[in-house]
TIRO-2110 file (N, C-alpha, C; in Angstrom, 1 decimal):
// TIRO-2110
-0.4, 2.0, -0.5, N, 1, A
-1.4, 1.8, -1.6, CA, 1, A
-2.3, 3.1, -1.5, C, 1, A
-3.1, 3.2, -2.6, N, 2, A
-4.3, 4.2, -2.6, CA, 2, A
-5.4, 3.4, -1.7, C, 2, A
-6.2, 4.3, -1.4, N, 3, A
-7.4, 3.9, -0.5, CA, 3, A
-8.3, 3.0, -1.3, C, 3, A
-8.8, 1.9, -0.5, N, 4, A
-9.8, 1.0, -1.4, CA, 4, A
-10.9, 0.8, -0.5, C, 4, A
-11.9, 0.4, -1.1, N, 5, A
-13.2, -0.2, -0.3, CA, 5, A
-13.3, -1.6, -0.4, C, 5, A
-13.5, -2.3, 0.7, N, 6, A
-13.7, -3.7, 1.0, CA, 6, A
-14.6, -4.1, 2.1, C, 6, A
-15.5, -4.9, 1.9, N, 7, A
-16.6, -5.3, 3.0, CA, 7, A
-17.1, -4.1, 3.6, C, 7, A
-17.4, -3.1, 2.7, N, 8, A
-18.1, -2.0, 3.2, CA, 8, A
-17.2, -1.0, 4.1, C, 8, A
-16.0, -1.1, 4.2, N, 9, A
-15.2, -0.2, 4.8, CA, 9, A
-14.0, 0.2, 3.9, C, 9, A
-13.3, 1.4, 4.4, N, 10, A
-12.3, 1.9, 3.7, CA, 10, A
-11.0, 1.6, 4.2, C, 10, A
-9.9, 1.1, 3.4, N, 11, A
-8.5, 0.8, 3.8, CA, 11, A
-7.4, 1.3, 2.9, C, 11, A
-6.2, 1.2, 3.5, N, 12, A
-5.1, 1.3, 2.6, CA, 12, A
-4.1, 0.3, 3.1, C, 12, A
-3.1, -0.1, 2.2, N, 13, A
-2.2, -1.1, 2.5, CA, 13, A
-0.8, -0.5, 2.6, C, 13, A
0.0, -0.8, 3.6, N, 14, A
1.4, -0.5, 3.7, CA, 14, A
2.3, -1.7, 3.5, C, 14, A
3.3, -1.6, 2.7, N, 15, A
4.2, -2.7, 2.5, CA, 15, A
5.6, -2.3, 2.9, C, 15, A
6.4, -3.0, 3.8, N, 16, A
7.8, -2.3, 4.0, CA, 16, A
8.6, -3.6, 3.5, C, 16, A
9.3, -3.4, 2.3, N, 17, A
10.1, -4.4, 1.7, CA, 17, A
11.3, -5.0, 2.6, C, 17, A
11.8, -4.1, 3.5, N, 18, A
12.8, -4.6, 4.4, CA, 18, A
12.3, -4.8, 5.9, C, 18, A
11.1, -4.9, 5.9, N, 19, A
10.5, -5.0, 7.2, CA, 19, A
10.2, -3.9, 8.0, C, 19, A
9.4, -3.9, 9.0, N, 20, A
9.0, -2.9, 9.9, CA, 20, A
9.3, -3.4, 11.4, C, 20, A
10.2, -2.9, 12.0, N, 21, A
10.6, -3.3, 13.3, CA, 21, A
10.9, -4.7, 13.4, C, 21, A
11.6, -5.2, 12.4, N, 22, A
12.0, -6.7, 12.5, CA, 22, A
13.5, -6.6, 13.1, C, 22, A
13.6, -7.6, 14.1, N, 23, A
14.9, -7.7, 14.8, CA, 23, A
16.1, -8.0, 13.9, C, 23, A
17.2, -7.2, 14.1, N, 24, A
18.3, -7.3, 13.2, CA, 24, A
18.9, -8.7, 13.0, C, 24, A
18.7, -9.6, 13.8, N, 25, A
19.3, -11.0, 13.6, CA, 25, A
18.2, -11.9, 12.9, C, 25, A
17.1, -11.4, 12.6, N, 26, A
16.0, -12.4, 12.2, CA, 26, A
16.0, -12.5, 10.6, C, 26, A
16.9, -11.7, 9.8, N, 27, A
16.9, -11.8, 8.4, CA, 27, A
16.1, -10.8, 7.9, C, 27, A
15.9, -10.7, 6.5, N, 28, A
15.2, -9.6, 5.9, CA, 28, A
13.8, -10.3, 5.5, C, 28, A
12.8, -9.6, 6.2, N, 29, A
11.5, -10.0, 5.9, CA, 29, A
10.6, -8.9, 5.5, C, 29, A
9.6, -9.1, 4.7, N, 30, A
8.7, -8.1, 4.2, CA, 30, A
7.6, -8.1, 5.2, C, 30, A
7.2, -6.8, 5.6, N, 31, A
6.1, -6.6, 6.5, CA, 31, A
4.9, -5.9, 5.8, C, 31, A
3.7, -6.3, 6.1, N, 32, A
2.6, -5.8, 5.4, CA, 32, A
1.5, -5.4, 6.6, C, 32, A
0.8, -4.1, 6.4, N, 33, A
-0.1, -3.6, 7.3, CA, 33, A
-1.5, -3.2, 6.6, C, 33, A
-2.6, -3.5, 7.1, N, 34, A
-3.8, -2.8, 6.7, CA, 34, A
-4.3, -1.8, 7.6, C, 34, A
-4.6, -0.6, 7.1, N, 35, A
-4.8, 0.6, 7.9, CA, 35, A
-6.3, 1.0, 7.5, C, 35, A
-7.0, 1.5, 8.6, N, 36, A
-8.2, 2.2, 8.2, CA, 36, A
-7.8, 3.6, 7.8, C, 36, A
-8.8, 4.2, 7.0, N, 37, A
-8.6, 5.6, 6.6, CA, 37, A
-9.2, 6.6, 7.6, C, 37, A
-8.8, 7.9, 7.3, N, 38, A
-9.3, 9.0, 8.2, CA, 38, A
-10.9, 8.9, 8.0, C, 38, A
-11.5, 8.8, 6.7, N, 39, A
-12.8, 8.6, 6.5, CA, 39, A
-13.6, 7.6, 7.4, C, 39, A
-12.9, 6.4, 7.6, N, 40, A
-13.5, 5.3, 8.3, CA, 40, A
-13.4, 5.9, 9.9, C, 40, A
-12.4, 6.5, 10.4, N, 41, A
-12.3, 7.0, 11.7, CA, 41, A
-13.5, 8.0, 12.1, C, 41, A
-13.8, 8.8, 11.0, N, 42, A
-14.9, 9.8, 11.1, CA, 42, A
-16.4, 9.0, 11.3, C, 42, A
-16.5, 7.9, 10.8, N, 43, A
-17.8, 7.1, 10.9, CA, 43, A
-17.9, 6.7, 12.4, C, 43, A
-16.7, 6.4, 13.1, N, 44, A
-16.8, 6.1, 14.5, CA, 44, A
-17.0, 4.6, 14.8, C, 44, A
-17.1, 3.8, 13.8, N, 45, A
-17.4, 2.4, 13.8, CA, 45, A
-16.3, 1.6, 14.3, C, 45, A
-16.5, 0.6, 15.1, N, 46, A
-15.5, -0.5, 15.4, CA, 46, A
-15.6, -1.6, 14.5, C, 46, A
-14.6, -1.9, 13.9, N, 47, A
-14.6, -3.1, 12.9, CA, 47, A
-13.9, -4.1, 13.4, C, 47, A
-14.4, -5.4, 13.3, N, 48, A
-13.8, -6.5, 13.6, CA, 48, A
-13.5, -7.2, 12.3, C, 48, A
-12.3, -7.4, 11.9, N, 49, A
-11.9, -7.9, 10.5, CA, 49, A
-11.0, -9.0, 10.6, C, 49, A
-11.2, -10.0, 9.9, N, 50, A
-10.2, -11.1, 9.6, CA, 50, A
-9.7, -10.9, 8.3, C, 50, A
-8.4, -11.0, 8.0, N, 51, A
-7.9, -10.8, 6.6, CA, 51, A
-6.7, -11.5, 6.5, C, 51, A
-6.2, -11.8, 5.3, N, 52, A
-5.0, -12.4, 5.0, CA, 52, A
-4.5, -11.7, 3.7, C, 52, A
-3.1, -11.6, 3.7, N, 53, A
-2.6, -11.0, 2.4, CA, 53, A
-1.7, -12.0, 1.8, C, 53, A
-2.0, -12.0, 0.4, N, 54, A
-1.3, -13.1, -0.3, CA, 54, A
-0.7, -12.5, -1.6, C, 54, A
0.0, -13.4, -2.4, N, 55, A
0.7, -12.9, -3.6, CA, 55, A
0.2, -13.7, -4.8, C, 55, A
0.0, -12.9, -5.9, N, 56, A
-0.5, -13.4, -7.0, CA, 56, A
0.6, -14.4, -7.7, C, 56, A
0.3, -15.4, -8.3, N, 57, A
1.4, -16.3, -8.9, CA, 57, A
1.5, -15.7, -10.4, C, 57, A
2.4, -14.7, -10.6, N, 58, A
2.7, -14.1, -11.9, CA, 58, A
3.0, -15.1, -12.8, C, 58, A
3.8, -16.0, -12.6, N, 59, A
4.3, -17.0, -13.4, CA, 59, A
4.1, -18.4, -12.8, C, 59, A
2.8, -18.9, -12.8, N, 60, A
2.5, -20.3, -12.1, CA, 60, A
3.5, -21.4, -12.6, C, 60, A
3.8, -22.2, -11.6, N, 61, A
4.4, -23.5, -11.8, CA, 61, A
3.5, -24.4, -12.4, C, 61, A
4.0, -25.6, -12.7, N, 62, A
3.2, -26.7, -13.3, CA, 62, A
2.5, -27.3, -12.1, C, 62, A
1.3, -27.9, -12.3, N, 63, A
0.7, -28.6, -11.4, CA, 63, A
1.4, -29.7, -10.6, C, 63, A
2.3, -30.6, -11.2, N, 64, A
3.1, -31.5, -10.6, CA, 64, A
4.0, -30.8, -9.6, C, 64, A
4.5, -29.5, -9.9, N, 65, A
5.5, -28.8, -9.0, CA, 65, A
4.8, -28.4, -7.8, C, 65, A
3.5, -28.1, -8.0, N, 66, A
2.8, -27.6, -6.7, CA, 66, A
2.5, -28.7, -5.9, C, 66, A
2.1, -29.9, -6.4, N, 67, A
2.1, -31.1, -5.8, CA, 67, A
3.4, -31.5, -4.8, C, 67, A
4.5, -31.2, -5.5, N, 68, A
5.8, -31.5, -4.8, CA, 68, A
5.9, -30.6, -3.6, C, 68, A
5.2, -29.2, -3.7, N, 69, A
5.4, -28.5, -2.6, CA, 69, A
4.1, -28.5, -1.6, C, 69, A
3.3, -29.5, -1.8, N, 70, A
2.2, -29.7, -1.0, CA, 70, A
1.3, -28.5, -1.0, C, 70, A
1.1, -27.9, -2.2, N, 71, A
0.2, -26.8, -2.4, CA, 71, A
-0.8, -27.1, -3.5, C, 71, A
-1.9, -26.4, -3.4, N, 72, A
-3.0, -26.7, -4.3, CA, 72, A
-2.7, -26.1, -5.7, C, 72, A
-2.6, -26.9, -6.7, N, 73, A
-2.3, -26.5, -8.0, CA, 73, A
-3.3, -25.5, -8.6, C, 73, A
-4.5, -25.6, -8.2, N, 74, A
-5.6, -24.8, -8.7, CA, 74, A
-5.5, -23.3, -8.1, C, 74, A
-4.9, -23.0, -7.1, N, 75, A
-4.8, -21.7, -6.5, CA, 75, A
-4.0, -20.8, -7.3, C, 75, A
-4.5, -19.6, -7.6, N, 76, A
-3.7, -18.6, -8.4, CA, 76, A
-3.0, -17.8, -7.6, C, 76, A
-3.3, -17.9, -6.2, N, 77, A
-2.5, -17.0, -5.2, CA, 77, A
-1.9, -17.9, -4.1, C, 77, A
-0.8, -17.3, -3.5, N, 78, A
-0.1, -18.0, -2.3, CA, 78, A
-0.5, -17.1, -1.2, C, 78, A
-1.0, -17.8, -0.2, N, 79, A
-1.2, -17.1, 1.1, CA, 79, A
-0.4, -17.9, 2.2, C, 79, A
0.7, -17.2, 2.7, N, 80, A
1.5, -17.9, 3.7, CA, 80, A
0.7, -18.2, 4.9, C, 80, A
0.9, -19.4, 5.4, N, 81, A
0.1, -20.1, 6.5, CA, 81, A
-0.2, -19.2, 7.8, C, 81, A
0.9, -18.3, 7.9, N, 82, A
0.7, -17.6, 9.3, CA, 82, A
0.3, -16.1, 8.9, C, 82, A
-0.3, -15.8, 7.8, N, 83, A
-0.5, -14.5, 7.4, CA, 83, A
-1.9, -14.1, 7.6, C, 83, A
-2.7, -14.9, 8.3, N, 84, A
-4.1, -14.5, 8.7, CA, 84, A
-4.1, -13.7, 9.8, C, 84, A
-4.7, -12.5, 9.9, N, 85, A
-4.9, -11.6, 10.9, CA, 85, A
-6.4, -11.4, 11.4, C, 85, A
-6.6, -11.3, 12.7, N, 86, A
-8.0, -11.0, 13.2, CA, 86, A
-7.6, -9.6, 13.9, C, 86, A
-8.4, -8.5, 13.6, N, 87, A
-8.1, -7.3, 14.4, CA, 87, A
-9.5, -6.5, 14.5, C, 87, A
-9.5, -5.6, 15.6, N, 88, A
-10.6, -4.7, 15.9, CA, 88, A
-10.0, -3.4, 15.7, C, 88, A
-10.6, -2.8, 14.6, N, 89, A
-10.1, -1.5, 14.3, CA, 89, A
-11.1, -0.4, 14.4, C, 89, A
-10.7, 0.8, 14.8, N, 90, A
-11.6, 1.9, 15.1, CA, 90, A
-11.5, 2.6, 16.4, C, 90, A
-12.3, 3.2, 16.9, N, 91, A
-12.2, 3.9, 18.2, CA, 91, A
-12.0, 2.9, 19.3, C, 91, A
-11.3, 3.2, 20.3, N, 92, A
-11.1, 2.4, 21.5, CA, 92, A
-12.2, 2.5, 22.3, C, 92, A
-12.7, 1.5, 23.1, N, 93, A
-13.9, 1.4, 24.0, CA, 93, A
-13.8, 2.6, 25.1, C, 93, A
-12.4, 2.9, 25.4, N, 94, A
-12.2, 3.9, 26.5, CA, 94, A
-11.8, 5.1, 25.6, C, 94, A
-12.5, 6.2, 25.7, N, 95, A
-12.2, 7.4, 24.9, CA, 95, A
-10.7, 8.1, 25.3, C, 95, A
-10.1, 7.5, 26.4, N, 96, A
-8.9, 7.9, 26.9, CA, 96, A
-7.8, 7.3, 26.1, C, 96, A
-8.2, 6.2, 25.3, N, 97, A
-7.1, 5.2, 24.6, CA, 97, A
-7.2, 5.8, 23.1, C, 97, A
-6.1, 5.7, 22.5, N, 98, A
-6.1, 5.9, 21.0, CA, 98, A
-6.8, 4.8, 20.2, C, 98, A
-7.3, 5.3, 19.1, N, 99, A
-7.9, 4.3, 18.2, CA, 99, A
-7.0, 3.4, 17.5, C, 99, A
-7.4, 2.2, 17.4, N, 100, A
-6.7, 1.2, 16.7, CA, 100, A
-6.9, 1.3, 15.1, C, 100, A
-5.8, 1.7, 14.4, N, 101, A
-6.0, 2.0, 13.0, CA, 101, A
-5.3, 1.1, 12.1, C, 101, A
-4.5, 0.1, 12.6, N, 102, A
-3.7, -0.9, 11.7, CA, 102, A
-3.5, -2.1, 12.5, C, 102, A
-3.5, -3.2, 11.4, N, 103, A
-3.0, -4.5, 12.0, CA, 103, A
-2.3, -5.2, 10.8, C, 103, A
-1.3, -6.0, 11.2, N, 104, A
-0.6, -6.7, 10.1, CA, 104, A
0.3, -7.8, 10.5, C, 104, A
1.2, -8.0, 9.7, N, 105, A
2.3, -9.0, 9.9, CA, 105, A
3.7, -8.5, 9.7, C, 105, A
4.4, -8.5, 10.8, N, 106, A
5.9, -8.1, 10.8, CA, 106, A
6.8, -9.0, 9.9, C, 106, A
6.7, -10.2, 9.9, N, 107, A
7.5, -11.0, 9.1, CA, 107, A
6.6, -11.9, 8.2, C, 107, A
6.0, -11.2, 7.2, N, 108, A
5.0, -11.8, 6.3, CA, 108, A
5.6, -12.9, 5.4, C, 108, A
6.5, -12.5, 4.7, N, 109, A
7.3, -13.5, 3.8, CA, 109, A
8.8, -12.9, 3.9, C, 109, A
9.7, -13.8, 3.7, N, 110, A
11.0, -13.5, 3.6, CA, 110, A
11.3, -12.8, 2.3, C, 110, A
12.1, -11.7, 2.2, N, 111, A
12.5, -11.0, 1.0, CA, 111, A
13.0, -11.8, -0.1, C, 111, A
13.5, -13.0, 0.4, N, 112, A
14.2, -13.9, -0.7, CA, 112, A
13.1, -14.5, -1.6, C, 112, A
11.7, -14.5, -1.0, N, 113, A
10.8, -15.0, -2.0, CA, 113, A
10.6, -14.3, -3.4, C, 113, A
11.1, -13.0, -3.3, N, 114, A
11.1, -12.4, -4.6, CA, 114, A
12.4, -12.4, -5.3, C, 114, A
13.6, -12.7, -4.6, N, 115, A
14.8, -12.8, -5.4, CA, 115, A
15.2, -14.3, -5.7, C, 115, A
14.6, -15.2, -4.8, N, 116, A
15.1, -16.6, -5.0, CA, 116, A
13.8, -17.6, -5.2, C, 116, A
12.7, -17.1, -4.8, N, 117, A
11.5, -17.9, -4.8, CA, 117, A
11.2, -18.6, -3.5, C, 117, A
10.0, -19.3, -3.4, N, 118, A
9.8, -19.9, -2.2, CA, 118, A
10.6, -21.1, -2.0, C, 118, A
10.8, -21.5, -0.7, N, 119, A
11.7, -22.8, -0.6, CA, 119, A
11.1, -24.0, -1.5, C, 119, A
12.1, -24.9, -1.8, N, 120, A
11.7, -26.1, -2.6, CA, 120, A
11.1, -27.1, -1.7, C, 120, A
10.8, -28.2, -2.3, N, 121, A
10.1, -29.2, -1.4, CA, 121, A
10.9, -29.8, -0.4, C, 121, A
10.2, -30.2, 0.7, N, 122, A
10.9, -30.8, 1.9, CA, 122, A
10.5, -32.2, 2.1, C, 122, A
11.4, -33.1, 2.3, N, 123, A
11.1, -34.5, 2.4, CA, 123, A
10.8, -35.2, 1.3, C, 123, A
9.9, -36.3, 1.3, N, 124, A
9.6, -37.0, 0.3, CA, 124, A
8.5, -36.3, -0.7, C, 124, A
8.8, -36.4, -2.0, N, 125, A
7.8, -35.8, -2.8, CA, 125, A
6.6, -36.7, -3.3, C, 125, A
5.4, -36.2, -3.0, N, 126, A
4.3, -37.0, -3.3, CA, 126, A
4.3, -37.6, -4.6, C, 126, A
3.5, -38.7, -4.7, N, 127, A
3.4, -39.4, -6.2, CA, 127, A
2.7, -38.4, -7.0, C, 127, A
3.3, -38.2, -8.2, N, 128, A
2.7, -37.3, -9.3, CA, 128, A
3.6, -36.0, -9.2, C, 128, A
4.3, -35.7, -8.2, N, 129, A
4.9, -34.4, -8.0, CA, 129, A
6.3, -34.5, -8.6, C, 129, A
6.7, -33.3, -9.2, N, 130, A
8.1, -33.2, -9.7, CA, 130, A
8.6, -31.9, -8.9, C, 130, A
10.0, -31.9, -8.5, N, 131, A
10.6, -30.8, -7.9, CA, 131, A
10.7, -29.6, -8.9, C, 131, A
10.3, -28.4, -8.4, N, 132, A
10.4, -27.2, -9.2, CA, 132, A
11.9, -26.9, -9.4, C, 132, A
12.2, -26.4, -10.7, N, 133, A
13.4, -25.8, -10.9, CA, 133, A
13.7, -24.5, -10.2, C, 133, A
14.8, -24.3, -9.7, N, 134, A
15.1, -23.0, -9.0, CA, 134, A
14.7, -21.6, -9.8, C, 134, A
15.0, -21.7, -11.1, N, 135, A
14.7, -20.6, -12.1, CA, 135, A
13.0, -20.5, -12.0, C, 135, A
12.3, -21.5, -12.1, N, 136, A
10.9, -21.3, -12.0, CA, 136, A
10.5, -20.9, -10.6, C, 136, A
11.1, -21.2, -9.7, N, 137, A
10.6, -20.6, -8.3, CA, 137, A
11.0, -19.1, -8.2, C, 137, A
12.0, -18.9, -8.7, N, 138, A
12.5, -17.4, -8.8, CA, 138, A
11.5, -16.4, -9.5, C, 138, A
10.9, -17.0, -10.5, N, 139, A
10.0, -16.1, -11.4, CA, 139, A
8.5, -16.2, -10.8, C, 139, A
8.2, -17.2, -10.0, N, 140, A
6.7, -17.4, -9.7, CA, 140, A
6.0, -16.2, -9.4, C, 140, A
6.5, -15.3, -8.5, N, 141, A
5.6, -14.2, -7.9, CA, 141, A
6.1, -12.9, -8.5, C, 141, A
7.0, -12.9, -9.4, N, 142, A
7.4, -11.5, -10.0, CA, 142, A
7.3, -11.5, -11.5, C, 142, A
6.5, -10.4, -12.0, N, 143, A
6.4, -10.2, -13.4, CA, 143, A
7.5, -9.4, -13.7, C, 143, A
8.5, -9.9, -14.7, N, 144, A
9.6, -9.3, -14.9, CA, 144, A
10.7, -9.8, -13.9, C, 144, A
11.9, -9.0, -13.7, N, 145, A
12.9, -9.3, -12.9, CA, 145, A
12.8, -8.3, -11.8, C, 145, A
12.9, -9.0, -10.5, N, 146, A
12.8, -8.2, -9.3, CA, 146, A
13.8, -7.1, -9.1, C, 146, A
15.2, -7.6, -9.6, N, 147, A
16.2, -6.6, -9.3, CA, 147, A
16.2, -5.5, -10.5, C, 147, A
15.3, -5.6, -11.5, N, 148, A
15.2, -4.5, -12.5, CA, 148, A
13.8, -3.7, -12.4, C, 148, A
13.1, -3.9, -11.3, N, 149, A
11.9, -3.2, -11.0, CA, 149, A
10.7, -4.0, -11.4, C, 149, A
10.8, -5.4, -11.3, N, 150, A
9.5, -6.3, -11.7, CA, 150, A
8.4, -5.9, -10.7, C, 150, A
7.3, -6.4, -11.1, N, 151, A
6.1, -6.2, -10.3, CA, 151, A
5.5, -7.4, -9.7, C, 151, A
5.2, -7.1, -8.4, N, 152, A
4.5, -8.1, -7.5, CA, 152, A
3.2, -7.6, -7.2, C, 152, A
2.2, -8.5, -7.3, N, 153, A
0.7, -8.3, -6.9, CA, 153, A
0.3, -8.8, -5.7, C, 153, A
-0.1, -8.0, -4.8, N, 154, A
-0.6, -8.4, -3.4, CA, 154, A
-2.0, -8.5, -3.4, C, 154, A
-2.6, -9.4, -2.7, N, 155, A
-4.0, -9.7, -2.6, CA, 155, A
-4.4, -9.6, -1.2, C, 155, A
-5.5, -8.8, -0.9, N, 156, A
-6.0, -8.6, 0.3, CA, 156, A
-7.4, -9.5, 0.4, C, 156, A
-7.5, -10.5, 1.1, N, 157, A
-8.6, -11.2, 1.2, CA, 157, A
-9.3, -11.0, 2.5, C, 157, A
-10.4, -10.3, 2.5, N, 158, A
-11.1, -10.0, 3.8, CA, 158, A
-12.2, -11.0, 4.0, C, 158, A
-12.0, -12.0, 5.1, N, 159, A
-12.6, -13.1, 5.4, CA, 159, A
-13.9, -12.8, 6.1, C, 159, A
END
């Protein structure tokens, strides 16, 4: 991404659509990393940051479908449960060590989230919930068609 400022610091985001150092037998996962910028390095500050990366729901499902998925229907974004990261970025306490400039999640979401959608409901559907149709799940996170260059919006939530 382009550099951006958040929480008083400068960052950029790297997205690896086929994963970064994901083991061959683990399937195709998207990896995402938050990096400090050279400007931030020049300041010499160590930053302890907690952040998570999510997806904007480009084509939200019906409220009853989110109930079936055990997700909050009022949320305009989806944050994978394992996608929260705590990192200390900046110069190392020992000058002989390299600075920590990035942190992220190797297996953030399966690539299939963009081609097939998130997995459907598991087990009993709660009262008031309806199972989402596969076509609706397929369109949830992508504006347009993924295979034709559709747009996905990532959200970085610095906590």
